[in-house]
C-alpha positions in Angstrom: 2.6 5.4 13.1 2.8 4.3 9.5 -0.4 3.3 7.7 -0.5 1.1 4.6 -3.7 0.8 2.7 -5.1 -2.2 1.0 -5.5 -3.2 -2.7 -7.9 -1.0 -4.5 -7.7 1.7 -1.9 -5.5 4.8 -1.2 -4.2 6.8 1.6 -7.6 8.3 2.0 -8.7 5.1 3.6 -6.6 6.0 6.7 -7.1 9.8 6.7 -9.7 10.0 9.5 -8.0 7.3 11.6 -4.6 9.0 11.3 -6.2 12.3 12.4 -7.5 10.6 15.6 -4.1 9.0 16.3 -2.2 12.2 15.5 -2.9 13.4 19.0 -0.5 10.6 20.3 1.6 9.7 17.3 3.3 11.3 14.3 1.3 9.7 11.5 2.4 8.8 7.9 -0.1 7.8 5.3 0.9 7.3 1.7 -0.3 5.8 -1.6 1.1 2.5 -2.7 2.6 2.7 -6.2 -0.2 2.7 -8.8 -2.9 3.6 -6.3 -4.5 6.9 -5.1 -2.6 9.9 -6.3 0.6 8.0 -7.1 1.8 7.8 -10.7 2.6 4.5 -12.4 6.0 4.6 -14.1 5.9 4.8 -17.9 7.7 1.4 -18.1 5.1 -0.3 -15.9 4.6 -3.8 -17.1 1.7 -4.8 -14.9 3.7 -6.8 -12.4 4.5 -5.7 -8.9 5.3 -8.2 -6.2 4.5 -7.6 -2.5 8.3 -7.3 -2.1 8.3 -4.3 -4.5 5.9 -2.5 -2.2 8.1 -3.4 0.8 11.1 -1.9 -1.1 9.0 1.2 -1.8 8.2 1.6 1.9 11.9 1.2 2.8 12.8 3.9 0.2 10.1 6.2 1.6 11.3 5.8 5.1 14.9 6.5 4.0 13.8 9.6 2.0 12.0 10.9 5.1 14.9 10.0 7.4 12.8 7.8 9.6 15.1 5.4 11.3 13.5 4.9 14.7 11.0 2.1 15.3 7.4 2.8 14.7 3.9 1.3 14.9 3.0 -0.2 11.5 -0.8 -0.3 10.9 -2.0 -1.9 7.7 -5.1 -3.2 6.0 -5.8 -6.1 3.6 -3.0 -6.3 1.0 -1.2 -3.6 3.0 -1.2 -6.0 5.9 0.6 -8.6 3.8 3.1 -5.9 2.8 3.5 -4.9 6.5 4.0 -8.5 7.6 6.8 -8.9 5.0 8.3 -5.6 6.1 8.2 -6.7 9.7 9.9 -10.0 8.8 12.7 -8.2 6.9 13.1 -5.2 9.2 12.0 -6.3 12.7 14.2 -3.6 14.4 12.0 -0.9 12.8 8.7 -2.3 13.9 7.7 -1.4 17.5 4.2 -2.9 17.0 2.4 -4.4 14.1 -1.3 -4.0 13.6 -2.8 -6.1 10.8 -6.4 -5.4 9.8 -8.4 -7.7 7.6 -5.3 -9.6 6.7 -7.2 -12.4 5.0 -5.3 -15.3 6.6 -5.9 -18.3 4.4 -4.2 -21.5 3.3 -1.8 -20.5 0.6 -2.7 -21.9 -2.8 -0.1 -21.1 -5.4 -2.4 -21.4 -8.4 -5.2 -19.3 -6.9 -2.7 -16.6 -5.7 -1.1 -16.4 -9.2 -4.6 -16.0 -10.8 -5.5 -13.3 -8.3 -2.2 -11.5 -8.8 -2.6 -11.6 -12.6 -6.1 -10.3 -12.6 -5.2 -7.6 -10.0 -2.2 -6.5 -12.0 -4.2 -6.3 -15.1 -6.9 -4.1 -13.4 -4.2 -1.7 -12.1 -2.4 -1.6 -15.4 -5.5 -1.0 -17.5 -7.2 1.3 -15.1 -4.4 3.9 -15.2 -4.2 4.6 -19.0 -8.0 4.6 -19.4 -8.6 7.0 -16.5 -5.8 9.3 -17.7 -7.8 10.0 -20.9 -10.9 11.4 -19.0 -10.3 14.8 -17.3 -10.2 14.5 -13.5 -11.5 10.9 -13.6 -8.2 9.5 -12.2 -8.8 11.6 -9.1 -12.5 10.9 -8.7 -12.3 7.1 -9.3 -9.8 6.0 -6.8 -8.2 8.9 -4.9 -11.1 9.2 -2.5 -11.6 5.4 -1.9 
């Protein structure tokens, strides 16, 4: 079972759930790029699309040599990433669990504003936290 956390969270969100499921599944939790204990690239320009996170998941699965189908369990923005992944790689998704997916009528302008503000928060959070010893770990790693 692969777990994808939501926006503003980290792999810590899934830790206790994965421990329970680990009796019946091999579980994989990871931090989305720019969240938790992941490191933003030096050339980060504040813009990641959901497709970028899908690509990251594909790269992670390839690096771990996971080619069999699996249960994909995702929350919030992670659920949107998981839905895109399932659409593009249906052969790899045995079951899809979408938690708090926030299904709503798509409004291009509202979504663009949300994405801009969200990208700015992620971009500005990282450099500021990096200046305060251990703050980067305390502020978001345990979300």
